[in-house]
Every structure is written in structure tokens, then in C-alpha cells.
MARDO-182418 format. One record per residue: residue in one letter; x, y, z of N, C-alpha, C, CB in turn. Coordinates in steps of 0.2 Angstrom, whole numbers, plus 2048, in hexadecimal, padded with zeros to 3 digits. Each point is the difference from the previous one (the first is absolute). Glycine has a CB too. Example, Ala and Ser with C-alpha at 12.3 -4.5 7.8 and 13.67 -1.06 7.14 Angstrom:
A8427E48277FC8068008048068007F77FA806;S80780B7F68048068017FC8058038067FD7F6;
***
This chain:
M718D771348007F97FD7FD7FC80580B8007FA;K7F17FC8057FA7FC8048057F98037F48047F8;G80D7F98058047F78017FD7FE7F98007FC80F;H8037FD7F57FE7FA7FA7FD7FA80580C8047F5;L7EF7F98078007FA8058017FB7FD7F9803806;I80A7F87FC8007F87FD7FE7FD8038087FF7FD;I7F47FB8027FE7F98028037FA7FE7F9806800;I8087F68058057FC7FE7FC7FA80280C807802;G7F17F57FA7FC7F98007F98037FF8097F8809;F7F48087F17FB8037FD7FB7FC7FE8078087FD;G7FB7F18017FC7FB7FD7FB7FD8048087FD7FB;P7F57FF8047FC7FB8027FD7FF8078077FB7F8;V7FC80780E7FE7FD8067FE8088028097F2804;S7F98147FC7FE8068037FE8067F98097FB80C;G7F98037EF7FF8067FA7FB8048008047F97F9;Y7F68038087F88057FF7FF8068087F97F37F8;K80B80C80C8048048068018057FE8047F9805;Y8028077F78058067FE7FD8027FA80C7FB804;T7F18037F87FD8047FB7FA8058028037F67F8;R7FB80A80F7FC8058048068028027F57FC804;F8108047FF8048048028028057FD8027F7804;I8028057F38018057FB7FD8077FF8027F67FA;K7F68078067FB8067FD7FF8048077F97F97F7;L80880680D8028068078028047FF8027FC805;A8058027FD8088047FD7FE8047FB8087F7801;V7F58067F98028037FA7FA8077FF8067F27FC;E7F480D8077FB8038008018068047F97F67FE;G80A8088088038038068068067FF7FD7F4804;E80680B7F68078037FB8058008087F98097F3;Y8067F280F8057FF8088087FC7FC7F37FD80C;I80C8017EB8068007FE8008017FA8027FA808;D8058057F68038027F87FE7FA7FB80A807805;G7F77F37FE7FE7F87FD8027FC8058028017F3;Y7FB7F98098047FB8058037FA7F97F580280E;T80D7F97F78057F87FD7FC7FB80180C802802;I7F17FB7FA8007F88038067FB7FC7F17FF803;I8107FB8058057FC7FE7FD7FB80380B8057FF;D7F67F67FD7FC7FA8018077FA7FD7F18067FE;K80B7F38018047FA7FD7FF8027FB8007F7806;E8028057F58008007F87FB7FA80080D8067FC;S7F37F58097F97FD7FE7FA8028038067F87FF;K7FB80E8047F98048017FE8057FB8027FF80C;K8018017EF7FF8067FA7F88007FC80E7FF7FC;D7F07FC8047F97FE7FC7FC8048088027F17F6;V7FE80D80D7FB8038078018068017FF7F6806;V80780C7FB8008078007FF8047FC8057FD805;M7FC8027F47FD8047FA7F98018018087FD7F8;N7F67FB8087F88028027FC8058058027F67FD;R8048098097FD8058057FE8067FC8077FD80B;L8008057F48038077FE7F98057FB80F7FA800;E7EE7FE7FC7FC8077FD7F98038028057FB7F7;S7FA80480F7FD8048048018068047FC7F77FF;V80980B8008058058038008057FA8097F7807;S7F380F7FB8018047F78078058027F18027FB;I8147FF8078068028028057FB7FF7FC807807;Q8067F67F48067FA8018068028037FD7FB7F5;P80980080C8028008068098047F97F77F280C;L80B8117F88078047FB8057F8800800811806;D8007EB7FD8047FB7FE7FC7FB80480C8057FE;I7F57F47FE7FF7F78018057FF8007F87FD7FC;I80B7FF8098067FB8017FD7F880480A80D803;F7F97EF7F67FD7FA8048077FC7FE7F08007FE;I8127FE80A8067FC8028017F87FC7FF80780E;P8057F87EE7FF7F87FF7FF7FA8058078057F8;D7F67F78078007FC8078067FC8037F57FE7FC;V80D8027FC8077FB8048058058048017F97F5;F7FF80D80C8038058067FE7FC8067FF80C7FA;L7FB7F48077FD7FC8077FF7FB8017FD805802;Q8067F57FC8007FC8008047FC8077FE8047F3;D80980080D8037FD8067FD80480780B7FD7F8;S7F18098078018048057F98057FE80F800803;I7EB7FF7FE7FB8067FF8018078007FA7F8803;S80B8098038028078008058027FC7FD800809;D8097FD7F38037FF7FA7FF8077FC8007F4801;G7F980D7FF7FE8057F98048088047F17F87FB;I81180880C8028088028067FF7F97FC802811;G80A7FB7F08067FF7FC7FD8027FA8087F7806;W7F38087F77FE8017F97FD8087FD7FE7F2802;L80080F8047FD8068018038078027F97F7803;N80D8057FF8038078048038057FA8057F980B;D7FE8057EE7FF8087FD7FB8037FE8077FD7FE;Y7F48008027FA8057FE7FD8048097FB7F57F1;F8058088148018038048028078028007F57FF;L8078098018058047FF8008087FB8047F3803;K7FA80A7F57FE8067FE7FA8048008067FB7FB;T7F68028077F98038018008038077FA7F87F9;S80980780A8028038068048068007FF7F6805;C8058097F88048097FF7F98057FA8117FA7FE;K7EC8017FE7FB8047FC7FD8048047FF7F87F9;Y7FD80880D7FA7FE8058048048067FA7F27FB;K80B80F8058058048077FD7FC80580280D7FD;G7FE7EB8027FE7FC8087FB800800806803808;L7F28017F57FC8018027FD7FA7FB80080E806;L8027EC7FF7FB7F77FD7FE7FE8048057FC7F9;K7F48018087FD7FC8017FE7FC7FF800805802;V8037F48027FC7F87FC7FE7FD8048077FE7F9;V7F38008057FB7FB8028027F87FF7F780B7FC;I80B7F18098047FB7FF7FA7FA80280E806802;A7F17F77FA7FA7F97FF8017FA7FC7FA808801;T80D7F88008027F87FE7FE7FC80680B8037F8;E7F87F78057FF7FA8058038018068007F77F8;A7FD80A80F8028008058057FD8047F88017FD;Q80D7FA7FF8048008008088037FE7F77FB800;A80480C7FC8088027FE7FD8098028057F67F4;H7F780A8107FF8088048058038037F77FD801;E80E7FB8028068058078048027FB8027F780D;E7FF8087EF8088037FB7FE8047FC8087F67FF;Y7F280B7FE7FD8067FB8008058057F97F97F9;L80480680D8008058078068038027F67F9804;K80E8047FD8077FF8038038067FB8027F2804;Y7FE80C7F48008047F97FF8048008007FC7FC;C7F98088067FF8047FF8008068057FB7F97FA;I80480480C8048078058068018017F97FD807;K80C8007F58068018018028077F98037F1806;M7F880A7F77FF8087FA7FD8058008027FB7FB;G7FB80680A7FC8068037FA8007FD808806803;F7F67F67FA7F88007FD7FC7FD8068047FD7F2;D7F580580D7FA8008047FD7F97FC7FD810804;T8027ED8027FC7F87FF7F87FE80280C7FC801;L7F18027FC7F87FE8028017F77FF7F880D7F9;C8087F180D8007F97FE7F87FB80180D803803;T7F47F77FA7FB7FD8017FF7FB8068018037F5;K7FA7FC80D8017F98078027FC7FB7F5801809;P80E7F97FC8038028068088067FF7F97F2804;L80A8107FF8068068028067FB7FC7FC80780E;I8067F37F38037FB8007FF7FA802804807801;L8017F37FE7FE7FB7FF8047FB8007FB8067FC;P80B7FB80B8067FE8008007F67FF80380D808;M8017F27F58017F87FE8067FE8007F97FF7FA;K8097FA8078047FC8048017FA7FD7FE80580A;D8077F97F08027FA7FE7F67FE7FD80E7FC80B;G7F08087F17F98017FB7FB7FF8058047FB7F4;L7FB8068127FB7FE8048008078048017F3800;F7FA8118017FD8068068058018077F37FB7FD;A80F8098058048008057FD80580580A7FC7FA;P7F080480A7FC8048038038028067F67FD7FA;E8108018098048028068058057FD7FF7F5807;K80080D7F28048077FE7FB8047FE80A7FB7FB;L7F08068087FC8047FC8018098057F67F27FC;V80C80C80A8008098048088027FD7F87FE811;E80C7FB7EF8078038008018057FB8047F7804;K7F98057F68018047FA7FD8087FE8017F37FD;V7F980C8057FB8048028028078027FB7F6803;H80A8078048068058048078047FA7FE7F680D;E8028057F08058007FA7FE8087FC8007F17FF;L7FB80C7FF7FE8047FB7FF8098027FA7F37FC;I80280D80A7FF8078038068038017F87FD805;E80E7FE8018078068018048027F98037FA80E;L7F98027EB8048017FA7FD8087FF8017F17FB;A7F980C8047FC8068008018098027FA7F5802;G80680A8048038048057FB80680280C7FD7FC;E7F58088027FD8098027FA7FD7F881080E806;N7F07F07F77FE7FF7F87FB7FA80080C8037FA;A7F37F880E7FB7FC7FF7FA8017FE8047FD805;H7F98097FD7F98057FC7FF7FD7FB80280B803;R8037F57F87FE8007FA7FF7FA7FC805809801;H7F87F18058047F97FD7F87FC8048128027FF;S7EA7FE7FC7FA7FD8037FC7FB7FD80080A804;L7FB7F17FF7FD7FA8007F88007FE8097FD808;I7F68037F57FA7FF7FB7FC7FB8048068027F3;C7F57FF8117FD7FB8047F78068048117F8804;L7E98047F97FA8008017FF8048037FF7F97FE;G80480580D7FB8028058028068017FE7F6806;R80880F7F88018048007FE8078008047F97FE;H7F88077FD7F88057FE7FB7FB7FE80680C7FB;H7F97F18087F97FC7FD7F98038058087F27FE;E7F380F7FB7FA8028027FF7FF8087FD7FD7F4;I8027FC80E7FD7FD8038048008067F97FC7F7;Y80D7FD80B8058028038048058047FD7FB7F9;D8028088018068068037FC80880280C7FA7F7;K7EF8088067FD8058007F98008048068017F6;K7FA7F980A7F68008038037FB8077F57FE7F2;I80F7FC80D7FF7FE8098078028057F77F57FC;R81080C7FE8048028067FD80780280B7FA7FC;N7F380A7FC7FD8088067FD8008057FF8047F9;Y7FC7F68087FB8008038037FE8077F77FE7F7;I80E7FC8098037FE8068058058037FF7F37FC;M8058117FE8058058057FD80680380A7FD7F9;F7F08058047FA8048037FF7FE8087FB8007F5;M8027FA80B7FC7FF8068077FF8057F37FB7FA;M8138008068068008038028068028027F77FA;N7FD8128038048038047FB80480480A8007F7;R7EE7FE8077FB8048048017FA8077F68087F4;L8087F280B7FF7FD8058087FD8067F47FF7F6;R80F8028058097FD8017FF7F7802806810807;V7F77ED7F67FF7F98028047FE7F87F17FE80A;P8127FD7F98057FA7FC7FB7FC7FA8087FD80D;I7FD8037EC7FC7FB7FD8007F98058038067F3;T7F87F580F8027FB8037FD7FC7FE802804807;S7FE7FA7F27FE7F97FB8008027F97F77FB808;I80C8037F48028007F87FD7FA7FD80C807800;H7F07F87FC7FE7F97FD7FE8037F77F97F880E;L80B8057EF8008037F98017F87FB806810803;K7F47EE7FB8017FA7FA8018037FA7F97F8806;T80B8047F67FE8037F77FE7F87FD80C80D7FD;A7EE7F28008047F97F87FF8047F97FA7F4806;S80B80A7F78038017FC7FB7FC7F880C80280A;G7F37F87F77FB7FF7FE8067FA7FA7F480E803;V8137F17FE8047FD7FB8017F87FF80580A803;W7F77F47F78007F97FE8077FF7FB7F07FF801;N8157FE8048037FB7FB7FD7F97FF80A805804;L7FA7F77F67FF7FB8018087FC8007F38027FA;P80D7F780C8067FF8018048027FB7FE7F8806;Y8038057F48068007FB8038087FF7FB7F57FA;E8008108078018067FF8058038057F58007FB;Y80A7FE80B8078028068078017FB7FB7F880C;S8068027F28078007FC8018057F98017F3806;L7F980E7F78008037F980080A8047F77F37F7;R80581080D8028048018068067FF7F77FA803;E80A8097F78048058007FF8088077FF7F97F1;D7FA80880D7FE8058037FE7FF8067FE8037F7;H8038008107FE7FE8068007F98017FC808800;P80A7F58008037F78007FE80080680A7FD7FA;Y7F87FA8088007FE8058077FB8017F3803800;K80E7FC7FA8047FC8008098028047F87FD7F4;F80880980D8057FF8048028038068027FE7F7;G7F87FE80E7FF8008077FB80780180D7F9803;Y7F580B7FA7F88068047FA7FD7FB80680E803;G7F67F48017F88027FE7FC8078017FF7F5803;M7FB80B7FF7FD8038008028068047F97F67FD;L80B80B8098038048058038037FC8007FA809;M8038057F18058047FD7FC8037F980A7F8804;H7F08067FD7FA8007F87FB8098047FD7ED7FC;G7FF8108017FB8068047FE8018077FD8017F7;S8057FA80C7FF8038078038038057FD7F97FE;Y80880B7FC8068048047FB80580380C8007F8;H7EF8028047FD8058007FC8028087FF7FE7F1;Y7FF7FA8117FB7FE8068068038057F67F37FC;I80F80A8028067FF8077FE80680380B7F97FA;D7F880E7FF7FF8058007FD8048048017FC7F8;I7F98048087F88048028027FC8077F58017F4;F80D7F780F7FE7FE8068068038047FA7F57FC;A80C80C8008078028067FE80980180E7F57FA;R7ED80C8018018088037FC8048038048017F9;F7F57F98087FC7FF8058037FF8097F97FB7F4;L80D80080B8017FE8058068068047FC7F27FA;L8058138018068048017FD80780280A7FA7F8;M7EF8078067FC8068037FF7FE8097F98037F1;N8077F98118028008088068068027FD7F2800;K80980C7FB8058068037FC80680280A7FD7F7;N7F28068077FD8068007FD8018097FD8007F0;L8027FC8128017FF8078067FE8057F57FE7FC;F80E7FC8018047FF8028098027FD7F57F9804;P80B80F7FB8068017FC8077FE8037F98087FB;N8097F780C8047FC8028027FB8038008077FE;K7FC7F48018007F88018027FC7F97F680180A;D80E7FA7FA8027FB7FC7FB7FC7FF80B801802;M7F47FC7F87FA7FD7FE8037F77FE7F980E7FB;L8027ED8058027F98017FB7FB7FB80680380D;L7FA7FC7EC7FC7FD7FD8027F98007FD8097FB;E7FC7F38078017F88017FB7FE7FD8057FE80A;I7FE7FE7EF7FC8007FB7FF7F67FF80580F7FA;T7F67EC8068007F97FB7FB8007FB8047FA80A;G7FE8027F67FC7FF7F98007F97FC80280B7FF;F7FA7F47FB7FD7FA7FC8028027F97F57FD809;S80D7FD7F47FF8037F77FE7F87FE80B80C7FC;T7F57F77FC7FE7FA7FD8048017F97F37FF806;F80E7FB7F68088017FB7FA7FB7FA8107FF80B;P7F28007EF7FE7FE7FA8007F98038038097F7;S8017F680C7FF7F78027FA7FE80480D7FF801;D7EF8068017FB7FC8047F88037FA809802811;Q7FA8027EA7F98017FB7FC7FA7FD80580A7FD;N7FD7F18067FD7FB7FA7FB7FB80580D7FF7F7;I7F580380E7FA7FE8057FD8058028057F9804;R7FD80D7FC7FB8078017FA8017FA80B806807;I7F87FA7F47FB8017FB8007F97FC80380E800;P7F57ED8008017FA7FE7FF8047F87FC7F680C;N8078027F07FF8007F97FB8007FD8077FB801;S7F38038047FB8017FD7FF8097FF7FC7F3806;V80480E7FF8008087FC8058037FA7FC80280C;T80A7FB7F58038037FB8017FE7F780480280D;S7F77F87F58007FD7F87F98047FD8067F2803;R7F78128017FB8037FD8018067FC7FB7FC808;L80D8067F88048067FE8008007F68097FE80E;T7F38047F18018037F98077FD7FC7F980A804;D8067F27F68057FC7FE8058008067FE8037F5;Y8017F78118058008048037F97FC7FA80780B;I80C7F77F78057FB7FD8047F980780380C7F5;T7FB7F280A8047FB8058088018027F87F87FB;D80B80A8008088018008008078068047FC7F0;F7F68058128018078067FF7FE8077FC8087F7;E8037F08097FD7FF8058047FE8087F77FD7F6;H8128038078037FF8068068067FE7FC7F0803;L8078118048058048048067FE7FD7FB80280B;E8098017F18067FE7FE8068008077FD8047F2;E8067F78118047FE8048058028007FB7F8800;N80A80E7FC8068008018018098018047F47F9;Y7F780E80B8018058047FD8028058038027F9;V80380280C7FC8038067FA8067FE80C7FE806;Y7ED8007FD7FC8037FE7FE8088047FE7F47FC;G8038108037FB8078077FA7FD80080380E7FD;E7F97F68097FA8008037FA8027FC807802809;N7F67FA7F77F48037FD8018058077F47F17FA;D80A80C80A7FB8038068048028077F67F87FD;V80B80C8088038018047F880480580F8007F9;V7F27FE80D7FA8018068058028067F67F77FD;M80B80E8078058038037FA80180780A8067F4;V7FA7FA8117FE8038068038058047FB7F77FF;C80680F8058048038038008048048027FD7F8;S80180380C8028048048038088027FE7F5800;L8018108028048078018018028077FC8057F6;K8097FA80D8048018068028048038027F97FE;L7FD8098068058078038047FA8037F980D805;K80F7F47FA8067FD8008027FF8088028057F3;E7FE8028118037FF8077F97FF80580B8097FD;T7F17F58007F97FF8057FD7F87FE7FC810800;N8067EF7FB7FC7FC7FD7F77FF7FF80A7FC805;Q7F580B7FD7F88017FD7FE8007F9800806809;V7F87F77F58018007F87FB8058008037F47FC;I80080E7FF7FC8087FE7FA7FC7FB80D80C800;C7F47F17FA7FD7FE7FB8017FA7FD800809800;L7F97F28008017FA7FB8008017FA7FC7FC807;G8057FE7F37FD8027FB7FF7FA7FB80580B802;T7F97F37FB7FF7FC7FA8038017FA7F87FE805;L80A7FE7F78048037F87FD7F97FC80E807803;S7ED7F97F88007FA7FD8008047F87F97F780B;L80C8057F28018027FA8017F87FB80680C805;E7F47F47F77FD7FA7FF8008017F87F87FE80C;Q80B7FE7EF7FD8007FA7FB7FB7FC80A806800;T7F37F58067FF7F97FD7F780080280E7FA802;T7F080C7FA7FB8048017FB8027F9808803809;P7F27FD7F77FB8017FE8038047F87F87FE80D;G8088007EE8038047FB7FB8007FA80C7FC805;M7F78077F37FC7FF7FB8037FC7FB7F980A803;R80C7F37FF8017FB7FB7FF7FB7FD804804804;S7FA7FB7F57FB7FB7FC8057FD7FA7F4808803;W8127F97FB8037FB7FC8057FD8027FC8057F9;G8087F58048047FC8038088047FF7F67F57FE;P80D8097FE8088048007FE8078008087F77F7;F7FE80C80E8008087FE7FF8047FA807800809;P7F78077F47FF8027FB8088048007F17FF800;E8108017FC8078027FB8058058087F98027EF;V8028048137FF8068067FE7FE8047FF8077FC;P8057F380B7F98018058008038057FF7F77FE;Y80680C8037FE8068067FA802800808805800;N7F57FB8077FA8057FF7FB7FF7FB808807804;I7FA7F57F87FA7FD7FC7FE7F98008028087F9;N8017F780F8007F67FF7FA7FF80480E7FB800;G7EC80A8017F98008048018008057FC7FB7FB;R80880B8098028038077F8805801811801800;L7EC7FE8067FC8028027FF8028077FE7FA7F9;H80580C8088028038077FB8018058088077F9;C7FB7F880D7FA8018078048018057F77F87FD;T80980E8058048038077FB8008068078087F9;D7FB7F680D7FA8038068068048057F57F5801;L80A8108018068048047FD8008088058087F4;D7FC7F78127FD8038048048048067F87F77FB;V80680D8068058048057FE8028098058067F2;R7FD7F88117FC8038058038038077F97F87FB;L80380D8088038028057FD8008098048047F4;A7FF7F780C7FC7FC8077F97FF800809805808;T7F87FF7FE7F68008017FC8067FB8017FD80F;V8028067ED7FF8087FF7FD8027F880B801809;F7F97FA7F48018017F78017FB7FD80480A800;S7F87F67F98037FA7FC7FF8027F97FE7F7808;A8048087F38018017FA8027FB7FB80380A806;N7F87F67F58017F97FC8008017FA7FB7F9808;A8058047F28008017FA7FF7F97FC80880B803;N7F67F47FA7FF7F97FA8028047FA7F47F7806;V8118067F78018027F87FF7FC7FB807805804;V7F57FA7F68007FB7FE8008027F87FA7F980A;K80B8037F17FE8017FA7FB7FB7FC80A8067FF;T7F27FD7FF7FB7FA7FB8008037F97F87FD809;P8047FC7F58018017F77FB8077FC8017F0800;I8018127FB7F88057FF7FC7FD7FE8048097FC;G7F77F78027F97FE8008007FE7F77FB80880C;A8077FB7F08008007F88067FB7FF7FB80D7FC;R8077EC8068077FF7FD7FF7FD7FA8077FD80A;V7FD8037F48007FE7F68037F880080480E7FA;N8007F080A7FF7F98008017FC8058038017F8;K7FF7FA80B8047FF8068068048017FB7F5800;Q80B80A7FD8068037FF7FF8078028037F87F7;D7F780B8078008088028008028077F88017F8;L80E80180D8007FF8067FF8088048097F37FD;R7F48127FD8008078037FC7FF8068018067F5;G8017FF8107FD7FF8077FE8068058077F77FD;K7F580B8058008048048018028077FD8007F7;N80680480C80180180A7F980280380D805800;I7F37F88047F98028058048008067F67FA7FA;G80980B80D8028008057FC8028078088027F9;H7F67F98097FC8018058048018057F77FB7FB;V80980C80A8028058057F98018078088077F4;T7F97F38127FD8048058068018077F47FB7FA;V80880880A8028028077FD7FE803804807800;R7FE7F68067FC7FD8078038078078027EF7FD;S7FA8138078028068037FC7FD80880180C7F2;N8037F68147FD8008037FD80A8038057F1800;A7F48107FB8038068007FF8058057FE7FE7F5;D7FF8018128018078048088008017F3801807;I8127FA7FA8078018018038037FA7FF7F6807;A8018067F28028037FB7FD8057FD8037F8800;G7F880B8007FE8077FE7FD7FE7FA80A808805;T7F27F47F97FD7FE7FA7F88038038097F47FA;Q7F580B8007F68018027FE7F97FE7FB80D7FB;E8077ED8017FE7FB8008047FC8017F88027FB;F8067F78088057FA8018037FD7FA7F97FD809;F8038057F08027FB7FA7FF8047FD7FD7F6801;R80780B7FB8008047F78027FB7FB80480E804;E7FA7F47F68047FC7FB7FE8047FA8017F3806;E80480A7F57FF8047F98057FC7FC7FD80C803;K8007F67F58017FA7FC8048047FB7F67F8802;I8118057FA8018067FA8027FA7FA80680C809;V7F77F67F28017FC7FA8068027FA7F27FE803;K8127FF7FD8068027FB7FE7FE7F980A7FE809;P7F58057F17FF7FB7FA8068007FC7F48027FF;Y80C7F87FE8047FB7FD8048087FC7F77EF7FE;G81180E8018068048008018058057FE7FF7F6;K7FE8048108028008068007FF8068018047FB;S8037F98057FD7FA8058068048087FF7EF7F4;F7FF80F81280280380380A7FD8027F1805803;S8107F87FA8077FE7FF8038047FB7FE7F4802;Y80180E7F68018047FB8008068037FD7F97F6;C7FF80980F7FE8078028078028047F27FE800;S80E7FD8058058018058088007FE7F77FC807;E8097FF7F38078027FF8028037FB8017F8805;S7FA80C7F78018067FB8038058067F67FE7F6;E80680280E8028068058068008037F6801802;I80C7F98008088008008048017FC7FE7FB804;F8028037F48028017F98028097FF7F87F47FC;L80180F8057FF8067FF8038058057F77FD7F9;R80980180D8068048068087FD7FF7F580080A;W80C7FB7F38078008018018037F88017F480A;I7FC80B7F08028047FB8018067FF7FE7FA7FE;K7FF80A8077FE8088038068008037F3803804;G8107F98018068028027FD8018098068077F1;E7F47F68127FC8038058017F98047F780A7FB;K8087F780E7FF7FA8027FB7FC7FE805805806;T7FE7F47FA7FB7FB7FD7FE7FD8078077FC7F4;Y7FB8028137FE8008048007F88007FA80D801;S80C7F17FB8017F97FD8077FF7FF7F57FF7F9;D80F8038088097FF7FF8027FC8038028087FF;I8037F67FF8057F88037FE80180880D7FE7F6;A7F580780D8027FF8087F87FE80380C80A800;S7F07FA7FD7F97FD8037FE7FB8017FD8067FB;H8067F68007FC7F78008077FD8017F48007F6;L8108008108057FE8037FC7FB80880A80D7F9;P7EE7F78097FB7FB8057FF7FB7FC7F9808807;T8057F97F37FB7FB7FB8077FB7FF7F580A7F9;I80F7F88048047FB7FF8057F98077FF80C7F6;T8017FA8108027FD8067F87F980080980E809;L7F37F57F77FA7FA8017FF7FB7FA7FA809809;L8087FA7F08017FB7FD8047FA8017FD8087FC;E80B7FC8078037F88007FF7FD80680A8037F9;G7F17FE80C8007FE8057FB7FB7FD80480A808;L7F57F87F47FE7F97FF8027FD7F97F7803807;S80E7FF7F78027FA7F98047FB8058028097F3;K8017F88138027FC8047FB7FC803808808802;A7F17F98017FB7FF8057FC7F97F87FE81180D;V8047F27EC7FB7FC7FA8067F88007FC80F7F4;K80C7F180F8037FC7FF7FE7FC8058098067FB;N7F47FC80A8027FD8077F77FF804810808801;N7EE7F67FA7F68018048027FE8047F77FD7FA;G80680A80C7FD7FE8068058028067F97F67FB;E80D80C8018068038057FE8058018097FC7FE;K7F980980B7FF8057FF8078047FF7F47FE807;I80880A7F68078027FC7FF8068058017FC7F0;K8078098107FE8048078058067FA7FF7F7811;I7FC8107F08058047FE7FF8078028017F87F8;E80480B8088018078037FE8047FB8097FE807;F7F28067FC7FA8027FD8018088007F77F4803;N80F80E7FD8028088028008037FC8047FF806;F7F88057F87FF8057FA7FE8068037FD7F77F8;D80480F8037FB8088027FA7FF7FF8088087FC;F7F47FD8067F87FF7FE8028017F97F780680A;P8037F77F08028017F97FE8087FF7FD7F27FB;E8078128007FD8027FC7F98017FB80A7FE805;W7F38057FD7F88017FC7FE8067FD7FD7F9807;P7FF8067F37FD8077FE7FC8038067FF7FD7F4;E80080880B7FB8048077F97FE80080780C7FF;V7F77F28067F97FC8047FF8067FD7FF7F680B;V7F88087F37FB8077FE7F97FC8018088077F5;N7F47FC80B7F87FE8027FE7FE7F87FC80B80C;D7FE7F07F57FE7FF7FB7F88017FF80B7FA801;D7F58087FA7F98037FD7FA7FC8058058037F2;E7FE7F580B7F97FC8028017FD8087FE7FB7F3;F8068048108028008078048058058007F67FB;T7FB8108058038068038008028097FB8037F3;F80B7FC80E8008018088028078028057F3803;Q7F480C8018018088038048018087F58027F9;D80B8028098048038067FA7FE80880780B7F6;I7FE7F180C7FA7FE8067FD8028038047FC800;E7FE80C8027FC8058037FB8047FD8097FF805;T7F67FF7F37FB8027FD7F97FB80080A8077FB;N7F77F580A7F97FC8017FC7FE7F67FD808810;N8087F97ED7FD7FD7F88067FC7FD7F780B7FC;F8077EF8068057FC8007FE7FA7F6802800814;F8058017EB8007FB7FB7F98027FA8067F680A;G7FA8117F47F98037FE7FF7FC7FA80080D805;E7F87F47F97FE7FD7FA8018047FB7FA7FB804;K8078047F68008067FA7F98027FF8097FC7FA;
***
């Protein structure tokens, strides 16, 4: 018996992603079957999505929305009998994808961990709330609780995060930097990451959004920015390779913008040009404590004992950037089709000897059907700059371009690799414990968001991250310095 896959939360937000996962699991014969669980109000959307899957689920369960009125995690009680029955049938071989509203993640994770089910959770891992608002000061504490609850089985619980197996950020940039750090014994002295996601919300939509909402006191830090905070945190920790026994202190400060700033940042002369724009959407509803749109952070990583600075860095996480939106009110399913146009730049430097840089963009395909056709392709540019004599490279500057077609983007491929490793019971390199440094930085950033300009100090004492093996690359071939054949051409 191979086990059974259960996906909780298959509806409009991320269903497109899980149809891919189901196909991977079924075609690879890694499961005997699967179950879909969602709200009753999402039934039509779920059934439409399942039409593209050749092998249908063994069970489809729709939780009556009335059971979730008091608490969005109350569905656990309604599902308990099903989980007990299915667990007995498959002798505990249950694998559960948790893709519910983020506020419910924690309770579902606790339940599945206690029941002995493997879990794969969407980001953010947890979203603690207090009195109906985001409580970021609880993030690290609650993740520690989950890790302790999982105990020796902690490796069976993973998080979907695009940076962990990303063809550019991980398999190119991280690979090159790690190779040169080992060769030259030089730390990472600066990291600069900026990402632009092109999310254009009209003022009134901030109070309407249920997917990736802002009205509960959190914003883009708990949305797509988590992926880039994770990338940043793990590059910072690569310095543990050279300072394994040193305590490190991370100091951060930064500035944020909020929905209340948008009426002067995006002039109405621009907004009013949207197709079918209506004046009802011009005004922000005042009855909420809204989360942030954009955050720009600067940081310093120090050796705590001597106060010496190892690494400086900047992290820019912005949504108020060029996008593709061309209509007025949101379509029925806004997530990822509300005009997003991604652009990310990452630059990692080893002092005076080596630097690796990436630019990754998502651009619309040329043959668009209409303005609402937002299919896109990924393009990645990778460059390295080096002191050729010292670094042992043939060239001072090298570059490479990688294009991913529609339907096989960098993020889809990296997330699919995590899913496949998880469904096969292999090491994902994205287990919950490995995200503790990211959660620690996220908690610090969340505090900084509330106190623009205040310096936040973070004890950043974690082990060197566990990575897939560093390998040579066909395009950027690092040769042994002694051979005098550096950075060989193809």
C-alpha cells in the first residue's frame, strides 16, 4: 500500500497548483488515491478544476460554511471521523497538504502532527492572531512549539517555498557562491535582494479581499514576500560556513507603506483609466487596521563578541510596482490573475573577489488572447563578476540567460520538486525546522513594519543551512586552480 494524499483547501486560491501536484503523484504511482477537502461554497470551483485531472479523487468532502463561522479551524472537528477512518484504512500512511486560509494552518498542523500524518503546508507556515489582528510577536514561539510537538518526526513536515530548489537562486547563485566561499574562505559581505510583484489593489478592495487579505493587520510580508525573506535569511546564514562557533547578531531597520498611503502614491488620474473603473473603489474603508504594501529593509550582520560587521544587506519587498492589471473591480478569482508582473534582482558578493547576480522576470507571452490573458513566461539572467587571478576564473565577467516556457516557470518547478521529494518520503530541504531562521527574520521585520525607522536586534544563531550538494554547472564550469584552465568555455 502506497498511502493516500489529502489536500485541504483546493479552491480558487491555489487549486491550479494542486492539480499539477496530483498529476505528479498519480503519474508517478506514489499514492493509491487522493481526497479533496474544501468549503461547500467553493464546490463549483473545485469541480471545475478537477475536470483537468485524468484520475478523479476517491473522496470529495465539502465542509458546510456554517461550521466555519466561529473559527476557520473548526473544520477539524467536522473532519475528525473521516481522518480516523481513513487513517485506519491506510495504516497511518496519510500525507496531507494544508492549503487552507493561513490563519487555520497552525491548528491543522497540530492535528496532523499528533495524528502522525505527514504534512506539506503552503506559506506562511503559521499566522498567529490576537483579538482578530495579526500577532507577529508569537511567530517564533509558536514555530518552536510545532517543532517540539513533531519531535523526531519533524523531518516529515515541510513547507512549500520556491527558493529551496529554484533553478536561479539556489542551483545557480547559491551554488556559485558556496563553491567560491569554500575555495577562497571569504564570507558573504553583502546581499541585495529586491522583488517587485506588481499587485495593484484599488482602495476599497483592501477591505474586500479574502485571499491574501490586508484587513487583519498583515499584508505582503505574510503573502508572497515570505519566499524572498527565506532566500535572504539563508544567504545570511551561509556565513556560518566560515564562523561555525560564533554568535551572530542581526540588526535591521526599515520603512513601510500602507493602503492609507496609496491615494497619493497612485494618482487617480492613472487609476481612472482602468477598464470599467467605478468611483466606488476610490476610497479606503476606514474600519480596519490594514497590513503593509511595501517594505524596504537595511541590515547588518555582526559577530556578537567583537561587534565586527561581516555582512551588510538590503531587502526590498514591494507590491506597488508595474503590473498588467487593465480592468476595474477584481475578477472572481483574483489571486495571481490580478495583473502581477514579477521582477526580482539578487546580488551576492564575496568582498573584493567574487559576485553572483540574478535578474528574474515574469513577462506576458506574445500571443495574448485579450487583456485578461495573463499567461507569462520566466526569463532569468545570471552574471558573475570576479577578480580572475585570485578567484581562479578565466573571465572577469560571464553571463547566462535561461528562459522557462508558460506552464513550467521557475517557481512551479521548484515547488514541484519539494512536493515530489515529500510525497516519496525523501528529504525536502524545506522541513519546518529549517524555516526557523526565516521565521525569526520575519518576526523582526513585522516589528519593524509597525515602527518605521526603529532599529530591531535579532539573535541570529542558527546552524549552517542544509542544502542539496554543490555541483559544477555546464555553463559556468569551475576548474581546479592548479590546472591553469579557469572557468572553461563550452
